[in-house]
LUMDO-924302 format. One record per residue (C-alpha): z negated, x, y; residue in one letter; residue number from 1. Coordinates in steps of 0.1 Angstrom, whole numbers, plus 2048, in hexadecimal, padded with zeros to 3 digits. Last residue first. Example, Ala and Ser with C-alpha at 12.3 -4.5 7.8 and 13.67 -1.06 7.14 Angstrom:
<nodes>
c3  c1  c2  type  seq
7B9  889  7F5  S  2
7B2  87B  7D3  A  1
</nodes>
This chain:
<nodes>
c3  c1  c2  type  seq
84E  879  4BF  X  882
867  892  4CE  X  881
885  884  4BC  X  880
87E  861  4C8  X  879
87D  86B  4ED  X  878
89E  87F  4E9  X  877
8AE  861  4D7  X  876
8A3  84A  4F3  X  875
8B1  861  50D  X  874
8D1  864  4FA  X  873
8D3  83E  4F8  X  872
8CC  83C  51E  X  871
8E9  854  524  X  870
901  840  50E  X  869
8FA  820  520  X  868
8FF  831  542  X  867
920  841  536  X  866
92C  81F  528  X  865
925  80F  54B  X  864
936  82A  560  X  863
959  81C  55A  X  862
94E  7FC  56D  X  861
950  80F  58E  X  860
958  7EE  5A1  X  859
934  7E9  5AB  X  858
935  808  5C2  X  857
913  80D  5D3  X  856
8FF  7FD  5B7  X  855
915  80E  59D  X  854
90E  830  5AE  X  853
8E9  827  5AD  X  852
8EB  820  588  X  851
8FC  841  583  X  850
8DF  852  595  X  849
8C5  840  57F  X  848
8D9  84A  560  X  847
8DA  86E  56A  X  846
8B5  86F  56F  X  845
8AF  85F  54C  X  844
8C9  876  53C  X  843
8BB  898  549  X  842
8CF  8AB  52F  X  841
8DA  8C8  545  X  840
8FE  8BC  548  X  839
8F3  898  54E  X  838
8DC  8A2  56B  X  837
8F9  8B4  57B  X  836
911  897  577  X  835
8F7  87F  585  X  834
8F2  896  5A4  X  833
917  895  5AA  X  832
917  86F  5A7  X  831
8FA  86B  5C0  X  830
90A  883  5D9  X  829
92A  870  5D8  X  828
91A  84D  5D9  X  827
907  855  5FA  X  826
8F0  836  5FB  X  825
8D0  84A  5F4  X  824
8D5  85F  614  X  823
8B7  876  61B  X  822
8AB  876  5F7  X  821
8CE  879  5EA  X  820
8D7  896  601  X  819
8B7  8A9  5F6  X  818
8BF  8A2  5D2  X  817
8E3  8AE  5D8  X  816
8D6  8CF  5E6  X  815
8BE  8D4  5C9  X  814
8DA  8CD  5AF  X  813
8F1  8E6  5C0  X  812
8D7  901  5BD  X  811
8D4  8FA  598  X  810
8F9  8F8  594  X  809
902  919  5A5  X  808
927  91A  598  X  807
936  923  5BA  X  806
947  900  5BC  X  805
924  8F1  5B6  X  804
916  907  5D2  X  803
930  8F9  5EA  X  802
92C  8D5  5DF  X  801
907  8D7  5E3  X  800
909  8E8  604  X  799
920  8CC  610  X  798
907  8B2  602  X  797
8EA  8C3  614  X  796
8FF  8C2  633  X  795
907  89D  631  X  794
8E2  895  62C  X  793
8DA  8A3  64E  X  792
8B4  89C  650  X  791
8A9  8C0  655  X  790
8B7  8C0  678  X  789
8B3  8E2  68A  X  788
8AD  8F6  66B  X  787
8C7  8E1  65A  X  786
8E1  8EC  673  X  785
8D7  910  66F  X  784
8DB  90D  64A  X  783
8FD  8FD  64F  X  782
908  91A  664  X  781
8FC  934  64B  X  780
90D  921  62E  X  779
92E  921  642  X  778
92A  946  64A  X  777
925  94E  626  X  776
944  93A  61D  X  775
95B  94A  637  X  774
97E  93E  62B  X  773
989  92E  64B  X  772
984  90C  63C  X  771
95F  916  635  X  770
95C  924  658  X  769
968  904  668  X  768
951  8EE  653  X  767
933  904  65C  X  766
93C  904  680  X  765
93D  8DE  67F  X  764
919  8DD  671  X  763
90E  8F7  68B  X  762
91C  8E1  6A6  X  761
90A  8C2  699  X  760
8E9  8D5  694  X  759
8E9  8E0  6B8  X  758
8EA  903  6C7  X  757
8F8  8FE  6EA  X  756
909  91B  6FA  X  755
907  933  6DD  X  754
90F  915  6C6  X  753
92E  90D  6DB  X  752
93C  931  6DA  X  751
93A  930  6B4  X  750
94B  90F  6B5  X  749
968  91C  6CA  X  748
96E  93B  6B4  X  747
96A  927  694  X  746
984  90D  69F  X  745
99C  928  6AB  X  744
99C  937  688  X  743
99D  915  678  X  742
9BD  90A  687  X  741
9BE  8EC  66F  X  740
9C7  8D3  68B  X  739
9A6  8C1  684  X  738
993  8E2  686  X  737
9A5  8EB  6A6  X  736
99A  8CA  6B6  X  735
977  8D0  6A9  X  734
975  8F1  6BB  X  733
980  8E2  6DC  X  732
968  8C5  6D9  X  731
94B  8DE  6D2  X  730
957  8F4  6EF  X  729
954  8D6  705  X  728
972  8C4  713  X  727
976  8C3  739  X  726
979  8A0  745  X  725
991  893  75F  X  724
997  86E  75A  X  723
984  862  778  X  722
999  878  78F  X  721
9B7  868  77E  X  720
9B1  845  78B  X  719
9A8  851  7AE  X  718
9C6  867  7B1  X  717
9DC  84C  7A2  X  716
9D1  831  7BA  X  715
9D4  848  7D9  X  714
9F7  853  7CF  X  713
A03  830  7C7  X  712
9F5  824  7E8  X  711
A07  840  7FB  X  710
A27  838  7E8  X  709
A26  813  7F0  X  708
A1D  81B  814  X  707
A3A  832  819  X  706
A53  81A  809  X  705
A46  7FC  81D  X  704
A45  810  83E  X  703
A69  81D  839  X  702
A77  7FB  830  X  701
A65  7EB  84E  X  700
A71  805  865  X  699
A95  802  859  X  698
A94  7DD  85D  X  697
A85  7E0  881  X  696
AA2  7F8  88A  X  695
ABB  7DF  87C  X  694
AAB  7C2  88D  X  693
AAA  7D3  8AF  X  692
A91  7E7  8C3  X  691
A9B  7F6  8E3  X  690
AA6  81A  8E1  X  689
A99  83D  8E6  X  688
A74  83A  8DF  X  687
A79  824  8C1  X  686
A93  83D  8B4  X  685
A79  859  8B5  X  684
A61  844  8A2  X  683
A7D  83D  889  X  682
A83  862  883  X  681
A5E  867  87C  X  680
A5E  849  864  X  679
A7B  858  851  X  678
A6A  879  84E  X  677
A4B  868  83E  X  676
A62  853  828  X  675
A76  86F  818  X  674
A81  857  7FC  X  673
AA4  867  7FB  X  672
AB5  847  805  X  671
A9A  843  820  X  670
AA1  866  82E  X  669
AC6  860  82E  X  668
AC1  83F  841  X  667
AAA  84F  85A  X  666
AC3  86B  860  X  665
ADF  852  866  X  664
ACA  840  880  X  663
AC0  861  890  X  662
AE5  86B  891  X  661
AEF  84A  8A2  X  660
AD3  850  8BC  X  659
ADA  873  8C6  X  658
AB9  87C  8D6  X  657
AB4  89E  8C6  X  656
AD7  8A9  8D3  X  655
AE4  8CA  8C6  X  654
ACA  8CE  8AA  X  653
ACE  8A9  8A4  X  652
AF3  8AD  89B  X  651
AEB  8CA  884  X  650
AD1  8B5  873  X  649
AEC  89A  86F  X  648
B03  8B4  85E  X  647
AE9  8C1  846  X  646
AE0  89E  83C  X  645
B04  893  836  X  644
B0B  8B3  822  X  643
AED  8AA  80B  X  642
AF5  885  809  X  641
B19  889  7FD  X  640
B1F  864  7F7  X  639
B43  864  803  X  638
B39  84E  821  X  637
B1B  865  828  X  636
B32  883  82B  X  635
B47  872  846  X  634
B28  866  858  X  633
B1A  88A  858  X  632
B3B  896  866  X  631
B3A  87B  881  X  630
B17  886  88A  X  629
B21  8AB  88C  X  628
B3D  8A2  8A4  X  627
B25  88C  8B8  X  626
B0C  8A8  8BB  X  625
B27  8BE  8C9  X  624
B3C  8DA  8B9  X  623
B3D  8FA  8CD  X  622
B33  910  8B0  X  621
B4F  903  89B  X  620
B51  8E6  883  X  619
B61  8ED  861  X  618
B83  8DC  85A  X  617
B8D  8E6  837  X  616
B6B  8DB  82A  X  615
B70  8B9  839  X  614
B92  8B5  828  X  613
B84  8C1  806  X  612
B67  8A8  809  X  611
B81  88D  810  X  610
B95  897  7F2  X  609
B77  898  7DB  X  608
B6B  875  7E6  X  607
B8E  866  7E3  X  606
B93  874  7C1  X  605
B71  867  7B6  X  604
B7A  844  7C2  X  603
B9B  847  7AF  X  602
B88  850  78F  X  601
B70  833  795  X  600
B8D  81A  796  X  599
BA3  829  77B  X  598
B8A  829  75E  X  597
B83  803  75F  X  596
BA8  7FC  763  X  595
BB1  812  746  X  594
B96  802  731  X  593
BA3  7DF  739  X  592
BC6  7E8  72F  X  591
BBA  7F9  70F  X  590
BA6  7DA  705  X  589
BC4  7C3  70B  X  588
BDA  7DC  6F8  X  587
BC6  7DF  6D8  X  586
BBE  7BC  6CB  X  585
BDE  7A9  6D1  X  584
BF2  7C9  6CA  X  583
BE3  7CC  6A8  X  582
BF0  7A9  69E  X  581
C13  7B2  6AB  X  580
C12  7D3  697  X  579
C08  7C0  678  X  578
C26  7A9  67B  X  577
C3D  7C6  683  X  576
C31  7D9  663  X  575
C34  7BB  64D  X  574
C58  7B5  659  X  573
C61  7DA  655  X  572
C52  7DF  632  X  571
C4A  805  632  X  570
C27  803  642  X  569
C20  824  653  X  568
C1B  815  676  X  567
C00  7FF  668  X  566
BED  81F  65F  X  565
BE0  822  683  X  564
BCB  802  67E  X  563
BB5  813  664  X  562
B9B  7F7  668  X  561
B7F  811  66D  X  560
B94  827  683  X  559
BA2  80C  69A  X  558
B81  7FA  69C  X  557
B6F  81A  6A6  X  556
B89  821  6C1  X  555
B84  7FD  6CE  X  554
B5F  800  6CF  X  553
B62  822  6E0  X  552
B73  814  6FF  X  551
B5D  827  718  X  550
B60  845  701  X  549
B85  841  6FC  X  548
B92  840  71F  X  547
B96  866  71F  X  546
BAB  864  6FF  X  545
BC2  849  70D  X  544
BC8  85E  72D  X  543
BD0  87D  718  X  542
BE7  869  700  X  541
BFD  859  71B  X  540
C1C  861  707  X  539
C11  849  6EC  X  538
C16  82C  704  X  537
C3B  835  707  X  536
C3D  834  6E1  X  535
C2E  811  6E1  X  534
C47  807  6FC  X  533
C64  813  6E7  X  532
C57  802  6C8  X  531
C52  7E1  6DA  X  530
C75  7E3  6E9  X  529
C84  7E9  6C6  X  528
C70  7CB  6B9  X  527
C7B  7B5  6D6  X  526
CA0  7BF  6CF  X  525
C9C  7B7  6AA  X  524
C8B  796  6B1  X  523
CA7  78D  6CA  X  522
CC1  796  6B0  X  521
CB5  77D  696  X  520
CA3  786  675  X  519
C7F  780  67D  X  518
C81  75C  688  X  517
C66  74E  671  X  516
C59  738  68D  X  515
C37  749  68D  X  514
C48  76B  68C  X  513
C5E  762  6AA  X  512
C40  756  6BE  X  511
C2D  776  6B5  X  510
C4B  78B  6C1  X  509
C4A  77A  6E3  X  508
C25  780  6E6  X  507
C2A  7A5  6DB  X  506
C44  7AA  6F6  X  505
C2C  79D  711  X  504
C10  7B2  702  X  503
C25  7D1  703  X  502
C2E  7CB  728  X  501
C0A  7C5  732  X  500
BFF  7E4  720  X  499
C1B  7F7  731  X  498
C0D  7EF  753  X  497
BE9  7F8  74A  X  496
BF4  819  73A  X  495
C0A  820  758  X  494
BEC  81C  770  X  493
BD7  832  759  X  492
BF2  84D  75A  X  491
BF1  84C  780  X  490
BCC  852  77F  X  489
BD1  86E  765  X  488
BEA  87F  77D  X  487
BD3  87A  79B  X  486
BB6  88A  787  X  485
BCD  8A7  77D  X  484
BD9  8AE  7A0  X  483
BB5  8AB  7AD  X  482
BA8  8C5  794  X  481
BC5  8DD  79B  X  480
BBE  8DC  7C0  X  479
B98  8DF  7BB  X  478
B98  8FE  7A6  X  477
B72  8FE  7A8  X  476
B5B  91C  7AB  X  475
B37  91B  79C  X  474
B1A  912  7B3  X  473
B09  92F  7C5  X  472
AE7  926  7D4  X  471
AD7  918  7B4  X  470
AC8  939  7A8  X  469
AB8  93F  7CA  X  468
AA7  91D  7C8  X  467
A9B  923  7A5  X  466
A8B  944  7AE  X  465
A7A  934  7CC  X  464
A6C  919  7B6  X  463
A5D  933  79E  X  462
A4D  948  7BA  X  461
A37  95D  7A3  X  460
A12  95D  79A  X  459
A05  97A  786  X  458
9FE  970  762  X  457
9E0  961  74F  X  456
9F6  945  742  X  455
9F6  94D  71D  X  454
9D3  94E  70F  X  453
9BE  93C  72A  X  452
9D9  922  733  X  451
9E1  91B  70E  X  450
9BC  918  708  X  449
9B9  8FD  722  X  448
9D9  8EC  716  X  447
9C9  8E6  6F4  X  446
9DD  8F4  6D7  X  445
9F3  8E6  6BB  X  444
A0E  8FF  6AE  X  443
A31  8F1  6AF  X  442
A47  8F9  690  X  441
A43  8D7  680  X  440
A3D  8BD  69B  X  439
A1E  8A7  693  X  438
A1F  887  6A7  X  437
A06  87F  6C2  X  436
9E7  890  6D0  X  435
9DC  8B0  6E1  X  434
9FE  8B2  6F3  X  433
9FA  8D8  6F3  X  432
A15  8DC  6D9  X  431
A1D  901  6DA  X  430
A3E  912  6D1  X  429
A3F  938  6D1  X  428
A62  945  6DA  X  427
A7B  94D  6BF  X  426
A8B  92B  6BD  X  425
AA4  920  6A3  X  424
A8B  90F  68C  X  423
A7C  8FE  6AB  X  422
A9D  8ED  6B1  X  421
A9D  8DB  690  X  420
A79  8D1  695  X  419
A81  8C3  6B8  X  418
A9F  8B0  6AA  X  417
A8A  8A0  68E  X  416
A6F  897  6A7  X  415
A88  885  6BE  X  414
A94  871  6A0  X  413
A71  867  697  X  412
A6D  85C  6BB  X  411
A8C  847  6B9  X  410
A80  837  699  X  409
A5E  82D  6A5  X  408
A3B  83B  6A5  X  407
A18  831  699  X  406
9FF  84B  68D  X  405
9F2  856  66B  X  404
9DA  874  669  X  403
9E4  899  664  X  402
9D2  8A3  684  X  401
9F3  8A9  697  X  400
9FE  886  68D  X  399
A10  87C  66D  X  398
A28  85E  66E  X  397
A25  838  66D  X  396
A41  822  678  X  395
A42  809  695  X  394
A61  7F4  69B  X  393
A4F  7D2  696  X  392
A36  7DD  6B0  X  391
A51  7DC  6CB  X  390
A42  7F4  6E4  X  389
A47  7EE  709  X  388
A60  7FB  723  X  387
A60  80D  745  X  386
A3F  81F  73D  X  385
A32  835  758  X  384
A13  821  760  X  383
9FA  83B  754  X  382
A08  851  738  X  381
A25  844  722  X  380
A2A  830  702  X  379
A08  81F  6FE  X  378
A01  80B  6DF  X  377
9E1  81F  6DC  X  376
9EC  837  6C1  X  375
A0E  83A  6D1  X  374
A25  855  6C3  X  373
A3E  86E  6D1  X  372
A20  87E  6E1  X  371
A31  898  6F7  X  370
A18  896  713  X  369
A16  8BC  713  X  368
A2E  8D4  702  X  367
A2B  8FA  706  X  366
A48  912  702  X  365
A39  935  6FF  X  364
A4E  947  70A  X  363
A69  93E  724  X  362
A8B  94F  721  X  361
A9C  937  739  X  360
AB1  929  71C  X  359
A91  921  709  X  358
A84  90E  726  X  357
AA4  8FB  72A  X  356
AA6  8F2  704  X  355
A82  8E4  707  X  354
A88  8D0  727  X  353
AA9  8C2  718  X  352
A97  8B7  6F9  X  351
A7D  8A5  70F  X  350
A9A  892  720  X  349
AA2  883  6FE  X  348
ABF  886  6E5  X  347
AC6  8AB  6E8  X  346
AD1  8B8  70A  X  345
ADF  8D9  6FD  X  344
AE1  8F3  71A  X  343
B03  8FD  727  X  342
B13  917  73E  X  341
B22  90F  760  X  340
B44  91C  756  X  339
B5C  91C  774  X  338
B68  8F9  77C  X  337
B8B  8EC  775  X  336
B86  8E5  750  X  335
B66  8D3  75B  X  334
B7A  8B3  762  X  333
B86  8AF  73E  X  332
B64  8B8  72F  X  331
B54  89F  746  X  330
B6B  883  73A  X  329
B6A  88B  715  X  328
B45  88B  70F  X  327
B31  8A4  6F9  X  326
B24  8B8  718  X  325
B30  8DA  723  X  324
B2E  8E6  746  X  323
B09  8E1  74B  X  322
AF3  8D8  769  X  321
ADC  8E7  783  X  320
ACE  8D9  7A3  X  319
AB9  8E9  7BF  X  318
AA7  8D0  7D6  X  317
AB3  8AE  7E3  X  316
AAC  899  7C4  X  315
AB1  874  7C7  X  314
AD7  87A  7C3  X  313
AD1  881  79E  X  312
ABE  861  798  X  311
AD8  84D  7AB  X  310
AF3  85C  794  X  309
AE4  852  773  X  308
AE8  870  75D  X  307
B0B  878  750  X  306
B0C  89C  75D  X  305
AEC  8A3  74B  X  304
AD1  8AF  763  X  303
ABC  8CD  76D  X  302
AAA  8C4  78D  X  301
A96  8DD  7A3  X  300
A77  8D3  7B6  X  299
A74  8E5  7D8  X  298
A83  8C7  7EA  X  297
A65  8B2  7E1  X  296
A6E  890  7D2  X  295
A61  873  7E6  X  294
A60  859  7CA  X  293
A6C  836  7D6  X  292
A81  832  7B7  X  291
A80  851  7A2  X  290
A76  844  780  X  289
A86  823  788  X  288
AA7  836  78A  X  287
AA6  839  764  X  286
AA9  813  762  X  285
ACD  818  76D  X  284
AD5  828  74C  X  283
AE5  84B  74A  X  282
AC6  85D  73E  X  281
AC9  883  73E  X  280
AAD  88F  756  X  279
A99  8AF  759  X  278
A81  8B8  775  X  277
A7A  8DC  77E  X  276
A5E  8EF  790  X  275
A45  8D3  78C  X  274
A32  8C8  7AB  X  273
A0F  8BC  7A3  X  272
9FC  8AA  7BF  X  271
9F0  88D  7AA  X  270
A09  876  7BB  X  269
A25  88E  7B1  X  268
A1C  891  78C  X  267
A1B  86B  784  X  266
A3D  861  791  X  265
A4B  882  784  X  264
A42  87A  760  X  263
A61  865  759  X  262
A79  881  764  X  261
A6E  899  74A  X  260
A5A  8B6  759  X  259
A5F  8DB  757  X  258
A42  8F1  763  X  257
A4A  916  762  X  256
A29  928  75E  X  255
A13  93C  775  X  254
A23  931  796  X  253
A10  910  796  X  252
9FD  910  775  X  251
9DA  906  781  X  250
9E7  8E5  78F  X  249
9F4  8DD  76C  X  248
9D0  8D9  760  X  247
9CE  8B7  771  X  246
9E7  8A9  758  X  245
9CE  8AF  73C  X  244
9C4  88E  72D  X  243
9DC  877  73E  X  242
9F9  889  72E  X  241
9ED  87C  70C  X  240
9FF  85B  713  X  239
A21  86B  711  X  238
A34  875  731  X  237
A42  897  728  X  236
A3A  8B8  739  X  235
A48  8D7  72A  X  234
A32  8F4  736  X  233
A47  914  735  X  232
A36  936  730  X  231
A46  954  740  X  230
A56  96D  728  X  229
A79  96A  738  X  228
A78  954  756  X  227
A9D  957  761  X  226
AA8  95D  73D  X  225
AC6  947  743  X  224
AC1  932  762  X  223
AE3  93B  772  X  222
AF4  92F  753  X  221
AE6  90D  75C  X  220
B02  909  774  X  219
AFC  904  799  X  218
B01  8E1  7A8  X  217
B1C  8DA  7C2  X  216
B37  8D2  7A8  X  215
B1F  8BC  794  X  214
B16  8A9  7B4  X  213
B3B  8A1  7BA  X  212
B3C  897  795  X  211
B1F  87F  795  X  210
B32  85F  79C  X  209
B4C  868  782  X  208
B31  871  768  X  207
B1D  852  770  X  206
B3B  83B  76C  X  205
B44  84B  74B  X  204
B21  847  73E  X  203
B1E  823  749  X  202
B40  81B  738  X  201
B35  82A  717  X  200
B14  819  719  X  199
B10  800  6FD  X  198
B29  80E  6E4  X  197
B21  832  6EF  X  196
AFC  82E  6EA  X  195
B01  81A  6CA  X  194
B16  836  6BB  X  193
AFE  851  6C6  X  192
AE0  83F  6B7  X  191
AF4  837  697  X  190
AFF  85B  695  X  189
ADC  868  699  X  188
ACE  850  67F  X  187
AE8  85D  667  X  186
ADE  881  670  X  185
ABA  878  667  X  184
AC6  869  646  X  183
ADA  887  63D  X  182
ABD  89F  645  X  181
AA5  88A  62F  X  180
ABE  889  612  X  179
AC2  8AF  615  X  178
A9C  8B3  613  X  177
A9B  89C  5F5  X  176
AB7  8B0  5E5  X  175
AA3  8D0  5E9  X  174
A82  8C1  5DC  X  173
A91  8B0  5BD  X  172
AA6  8CE  5B0  X  171
AB1  8C6  58D  X  170
AA6  8A1  58D  X  169
AB9  89C  5AD  X  168
AD8  8A8  59C  X  167
AD3  88D  581  X  166
ACF  872  59B  X  165
AEC  878  5B2  X  164
ADF  86E  5D5  X  163
AF9  85C  5EA  X  162
AF2  85C  60F  X  161
B07  846  626  X  160
B0E  855  649  X  159
B18  841  668  X  158
B33  83D  682  X  157
B47  85C  67C  X  156
B60  864  698  X  155
B74  87C  683  X  154
B70  89D  694  X  153
B4C  896  6A1  X  152
B42  889  67E  X  151
B4F  8A9  66F  X  150
B3B  8C1  684  X  149
B1B  8AC  686  X  148
B1B  8A6  660  X  147
B23  8CB  65A  X  146
B07  8D8  671  X  145
AED  8BF  662  X  144
AF6  8CB  63E  X  143
AF0  8F0  644  X  142
AEB  8F5  61E  X  141
ACF  90D  614  X  140
ACD  90C  5EE  X  139
AF2  90F  5E9  X  138
B13  8FC  5EB  X  137
B25  8E6  604  X  136
B45  8D3  5FA  X  135
B58  8C3  617  X  134
B6E  8A4  611  X  133
B85  894  62C  X  132
BA3  8AC  62C  X  131
BA4  8A9  606  X  130
BAF  8C4  5EE  X  129
B8E  8CB  5DD  X  128
B85  8A7  5D4  X  127
BA6  89B  5C7  X  126
BAB  8BE  5B7  X  125
B8C  8BB  5A2  X  124
B9C  8BE  57F  X  123
B7D  8C1  56A  X  122
B6C  8DB  552  X  121
B6E  8FD  563  X  120
B69  8F1  587  X  119
B4B  8DC  57B  X  118
B3A  8FB  56C  X  117
B3F  90D  58C  X  116
B30  8F0  59F  X  115
B11  8F0  589  X  114
B0E  916  58C  X  113
B0E  913  5B2  X  112
AED  8FE  5B1  X  111
AE5  8EB  5D0  X  110
B04  8D5  5D0  X  109
B0B  8C2  5F1  X  108
B2A  8AD  5F4  X  107
B35  8A1  617  X  106
B4D  884  616  X  105
B5F  879  636  X  104
B71  858  637  X  103
B91  85E  64C  X  102
BA8  850  632  X  101
B97  838  61B  X  100
B7F  842  5FF  X  99
B84  834  5DC  X  98
B95  852  5CC  X  97
B7F  86B  5DD  X  96
B60  857  5D3  X  95
B6C  856  5AF  X  94
B72  87C  5B0  X  93
B50  883  5BE  X  92
B40  86D  5A4  X  91
B51  880  588  X  90
B4A  8A3  597  X  89
B3A  8B5  57A  X  88
B18  8B0  58A  X  87
B1D  8AF  5B0  X  86
AFB  8A8  5C0  X  85
AF4  898  5E2  X  84
B13  884  5EC  X  83
B14  880  612  X  82
B2A  863  61C  X  81
B3B  85F  63E  X  80
B47  841  653  X  79
B67  83E  668  X  78
B7B  830  64B  X  77
B64  81C  634  X  76
B57  82B  613  X  75
B45  80B  609  X  74
B31  819  5EC  X  73
B26  804  5CE  X  72
B47  809  5BD  X  71
B41  82E  5BC  X  70
B23  82A  5A5  X  69
B37  814  58D  X  68
B53  82E  58D  X  67
B3B  84A  586  X  66
B2C  837  568  X  65
B4F  831  55B  X  64
B57  856  55E  X  63
B39  862  54C  X  62
B3D  849  52F  X  61
B25  84B  511  X  60
B15  86D  514  X  59
B06  868  536  X  58
B0C  881  552  X  57
AF9  89F  55F  X  56
AE1  89E  541  X  55
AC0  8AE  548  X  54
AAC  8C4  52F  X  53
A88  8CD  535  X  52
A7F  8F1  52C  X  51
A6A  8F7  54B  X  50
A84  90E  559  X  49
A9C  8F0  557  X  48
AB7  8ED  53C  X  47
AD7  8DC  549  X  46
AEC  8C6  533  X  45
B11  8C0  53A  X  44
B2B  8A4  535  X  43
B4E  8A8  529  X  42
B6A  88E  52B  X  41
B87  898  514  X  40
B82  879  4FE  X  39
B65  862  508  X  38
B45  865  4F3  X  37
B3B  883  508  X  36
B42  8A7  4FE  X  35
B27  8C0  509  X  34
B26  8DC  522  X  33
B05  8EF  522  X  32
AF7  8FB  543  X  31
ADA  914  543  X  30
AF2  931  53C  X  29
B06  92B  55C  X  28
AFC  94C  56D  X  27
B15  952  589  X  26
B2B  971  587  X  25
B40  96B  5A6  X  24
B60  957  5A5  X  23
B4E  937  5B1  X  22
B3F  94B  5CE  X  21
B62  958  5D8  X  20
B6F  934  5D7  X  19
B53  92A  5EF  X  18
B5C  944  607  X  17
B81  93C  604  X  16
B7C  918  60E  X  15
B9D  904  611  X  14
BB7  91B  604  X  13
BA0  92C  5EA  X  12
B93  90A  5E0  X  11
BB6  8FE  5D6  X  10
BBC  91C  5C0  X  9
B98  91A  5B3  X  8
B9E  8F7  5A5  X  7
BBE  902  592  X  6
BAD  922  586  X  5
B8F  90F  578  X  4
BA3  8F2  56A  X  3
BB7  90B  556  X  2
BDB  913  55E  X  1
</nodes>
């Protein structure tokens, strides 16, 4: 059987679609197979359309070169490699031979003809028949999808990119793009790994604390196409938000306003109530965004189930969440809840806002405050920053005007994910940030024009529509859920107990090994017992899997050090020795993780059971104020603030002077930052009871919170009132010129000259018309400018350049002469004029101009021989005329 048939037989089992492509009639005529200096080791030469020939492997020793290249790669288990370029497959084969089990290799070959040639010439079975190698072929390879898919399956920690040089010579742009994608995905994996390593336990705790709230929240599926065709304004908290935040007041009911959590502390004091706030952050610092913020009950929250629990509880209005998130614990729990739908959360809360708006059918999707850069070393608008810039982390990228601006790695990663999402979005995407990083696929506009062009719509009750959508949370199979949670809790208890037993046996075995007593009966009995206990531990697979994320470091250690392969060692004594060493690392960590998981899980079970009991015993019409107070107290103890508030309000409906209910109401209002209502309740309490330390403490807390918020509101209103400034038509036109939207630039500048015909505006209009392709219009505008201000040397120069491009050299010379007379120190005008003089033989004049250029730019030494030559010609001309 030929290499081709042998290779294809494997490929047809593994990837039938690719095999069919390889069997098709591919044009391989540009590839010439050549013998190398090594026997039976061919190389190949590819002829490019330009005629250039590129060797895929050297003639001397193709395999040796591949071996040396492979030696430079680590190929650790738990990592992945992306090989960009296949050649005849020698490097791929060496990487396959070197790589350890569970090291992923993704191979990208842009040219199918190259792969077909390799299949004909080389035995590639080691590459094609591996569970850990994927070959991707074609000019449009979905590399990011495959990295994400395979890394999720195999717990990939990072991605190493290997660019095969000869392949890169054949298709430099395509391989450079694939390299960029692989590097971006590598950064994503590193960020994700670091997040889970540092915060696995925090995420698990938040998910378990949030779960009763998740059950009571409506699913995001209820928001699908809810606002189809209505604009969405996606408010982020970047520095540029300060410029146009005031315009949001005009959009109430006309566009869906979706704010990231950070921006809320700025919007509310300015009297702006977004329709939706999004939050995903699981860190406690996230609560600082909501601390002491009286959040209006009309504002909806869309949140990640793993968001910080206090942040989510701070909202008392409509709430929406997702069923599917890429975490084990919520996916386990959500099996017992009807599908809530899902919206990708991305890597930042701004991504969630974008995906949510798209899910709701909004169009256009308009960003404001989404700088993702800091030109003034400022991360957020106003005083919203909870952290500061480390200047050592700053990198330079392109801003919306095509100029360099500072950013950092996490922002670059956010931009990458935005741009990837934009490609899959049908709605119009507008970046009305008016500053910050360029985002490919988002069209820069000013918010004022967005409002005028897209938001001239009838007002609708957006907040009412959201409230109605939130009223029916998805059904829960509570009995099944509780049974499974209790089962896992019991399993965790057994895991902890058995870990202790295994460690006890392992210590005894270690002593025997250290003493060399590996042949006596007691050692054999201990070994058998250890094996039995280990097998028993394996029976708790589900519980161990659920613990994994908050014990991710251990899982990663086990994968990267191939600890599981210890059980495959054939030598019994060596196997037992390694198993004992493994036990000392593995089981203490597992025991601790089981304990960490069990406590919050049992707390959740208690909360859900108690809520179920209360639901099963509804109060009847004859229930007293005290009955309702006791019910409120019960809900308060299981941290169900919403039910507690409803119950205490029922109590006070029956008895407005019920002191314990008023105290509980005050506490609930304070916890929800409803300080005005808390103060009202406290005033009622003061009339009903004698003052005591507890009541005084509540009053002081309420007054302090209320005063702090009032002061913040007054300060920000005054501060931002001074920042409001409507841009002129001229400024608007120049903004669009700088963002290369020349059609809008011309329109705005034409309106500006009608309103205020100045030389500067006409000058800018000329530039905009020229860029827009209207040469005559540009000349007309510049002539108007010169009529108003004849001393504009810059415009004479522009007219000179334009007429020179058109071939009108005499006219160009006149324009440059005018420019030179007005601005003798403009080296460019002077040099252009010198060239024109030189062409028509005016050597003396040309020499004078070049001397002037030399005066302005002393480093232009190359002009000296030209100047000397010109004066010689001038002398010759003078002599010839005498």
